[in-house]
C-alpha positions, 0 to 999 in steps of 0.5 A, a space after each residue: 834452410 833448417 837443419 835436419 834431425 839426426 838419429 842413431 838406430 840400433 837393433 835389427 837395423 843399425 846406423 845413423 839416419 836423418 829424419 825427413 818427415 814427422 807425422 802427427 801420429 808419431 811416425 818418422 820417415 828415416 833415410 840413411 845419413 849420407 854425410 862424409 862422417 857417417 859414410 866413413 863410420 859405416 865403412 869402418 874408416 878411422 883417422 890414423 894416430 900420429 904413430 900409425 901415420 908415421 909408420 905408414 909413410 916410413 914403409 910406403 913413401 919410398 915406393 910412391 911415384 910423383 903425380 903425372 905432372 911432376 918429375 
């Protein structure tokens, strides 16, 4: 299986895309990149820093309930 080429587009349209077709005339067919990384980027999701993670758990862990199958 060959790896598809990825491109980043900016201007009137922005984002990460995958090239699905290349024509002899130079035209490209692009589709949105649906990789987990690209989806997270579009959604503005970032991994928290260790300090942000520790602060989150300090604040919220006392209010979290165990999963249904645990006591």
